[in-house]
C-alpha positions, 0 to 999 in steps of 0.5 A, a space after each residue: 212634285 205631288 205625284 197622285 197618279 199611282 195607279 197609272 205608274 209608280 216611282 221604282 224604289 231605289 232598292 229595286 233599281 240597284 237589284 236590276 243593275 246588279 243582276 244586269 251587271 253580274 248575272 248576265 249569262 243565258 239561264 239556258 246555257 249549260 256552262 257554269 255562268 249560265 248555272 249561276 243565272 238559272 239558280 238565281 232565277 229559281 231563288 227569285 221564284 222561290 221568294 215570290 212563292 213564299 211571299 204569296 203562299 204558293 208552290 214555285 212552280 205556279 210562278 210564270 214571270 211576264 212583261 206586266 198586266 196586259 201579257 199576263 191577262 192576254 196569256 191567261 184568258 187566251 191560254 185557257 180559251 185555246 187550250 180547253 175550246 173542245 170542252 167549251 166556249 163561253 167565257 164570262 167577264 164584266 162590263 167594268 174590266 180593264 182593256 186588257 181584259 175586255 178587249 182580249 175577250 172581244 177578240 176572242 169573240 171574233 174567233 167564235 167564243 161566246 162572251 157574257 158581259 155581266 152588268 155592274 151596279 152603281 158601285 162597279 160591283 157584281 155578286 157572287 149570285 150573278 156570276 153563277 147564274 151565268 155560268 152555263 154547261 159549255 163555260 170554260 172561264 171566269 175573268 175579272 179585276 179584283 180592284 178596278 183601276 178606275 174607281 177602285 171597286 173591290 170585286 168579291 173575289 174571295 166568295 166567287 172563288 169559294 163558289 166556284 169550287 162546286 164547279 171544277 171545270 170553270 177556270 177562274 182568272 183574276 187581275 190583281 194588278 191594282 189589288 197587290 199590296 193594297 188589299 188583302 190577297 190569297 191564292 192558295 186554295 182560293 178557287 183562283 186558278 190564274 192571277 196577274 201582277 205587274 211590277 210598275 204598280 208596285 214601285 217596280 220597273 216597267 216591263 216586269 210582272 208575273 202570273 200565278 198559274 195553279 198547278 193543275 191548270 193548263 194553258 195554250 202558250 202565246 209563245 212557243 220556241 225554247 219551252 222556258 217558264 214551263 213551256 207557258 213563256 218561251 223566250 230567253 227570260 228577263 232575269 234582272 226583270 224578274 229580281 227586280 220584281 221580287 225585290 219590289 213585291 217583298 217591299 210592297 207587301 212589308 208595307 201593306 202590313 205596316 202601313 195599310 192604315 196610312 192609305 185608308 187616312 189619306 182616303 178620307 182626307 181626300 174624300 172630305 176635302 172633296 165633299 166640301 167643294 161644289 159640283 164635284 161628284 165622288 164616283 168611287 165607293 166608300 168600301 172600295 180600295 184606299 189608294 183610289 178615288 174617283 170624282 167628276 167636277 161637273 161643267 169642267 172639262 178634266 183636261 183643264 184641271 189636269 193641265 192646270 194642276 201640272 202647272 203646279 207640279 201636282 199629277 192626277 190623270 182621268 181614266 186608265 192610263 191605257 185609255 186616257 188619251 182618248 177624250 171620250 166617255 169612260 166605259 167604266 163609269 157608264 157601266 156604273 150608270 153614271 151620266 154622260 157628263 159624269 163619265 166625260 169629266 172623270 178624274 182619279 187620284 191614285 196614291 201610294 205609301 209615299 204620299 202624305 197628308 200635306 200632299 192631299 191637303 195642297 192637292 185640294 187647296 190647288 184644285 179648289 183654285 183651278 175650279 174657281 179660276 175656270 168658272 171666272 174664265 167662263 164669266 
């Protein structure tokens, strides 16, 4: 099997699965229970947060464990909006966001919030100047992805964060789900107030993730009850999930330190191979994240390519897995100014550190064959 759909989900590492199993079987008590078994689990949860804090260079009390990217984004955006709406009801985002940001902002619009959707250029980028010019007196939040999940665009998060230090009343939320372990990330003293991560994008388990909440940032919780997770996320904690997330985080950050050039090389091999094929347009910017390459085969339906490749045990995708079953044009590609033909035919290859050059070369060979077979069938 050649698996090239790692931006949709990754294969869990065996060490991560083992950590989940161990925590589930031996640390099963409720961490809120006052008996010794509960105390052991509470200590394990404390240790997990401390390890995250050390890995990411933040404070333990700034870590909120979640079920993944969608919950993290909703908690951050709605939490800021509802907590601070007396001060302002204006939110800034971009036209090229993941559905869990884009649709969340749309939902707040129905509640009377004003949303500015910044346009992006042909590479999916916004500029620092665009963001700053959009800030108004009642702006309370700026929210955007660090790395675009469809085309791999890297937004200038560091520069935006530094600029926003001049606007202390404006919160900055970053969706770093596709960035973690793939591009450099700095949270402490970055101007970032909230940051979302997901476990199953870094060889962790589905249903695990975390939200970084800077210590002075206050949120209106989406769930009320037992006051767990510093009151931000009530409900009995998924301790085994948290432990497995920490394991995945530590492993992927170590790989990033040692093997980041490997992803860059895979990207270069794929781009070079695609450039030799006819009727292919590459949408991903050359300076984007190394693990994502989005392209169109003009005149060929993307589902045909995907199904033909899957028969060879090769797996890629179209757009975001959250919307890939909707056989329409990509909102992201349209936002980048692509034509309708390009926007309905986008294909995404996404790597992990486990992929090899041989797999990329085999993919290119089978892609060429699939295109030729399609053209022959049309006569």
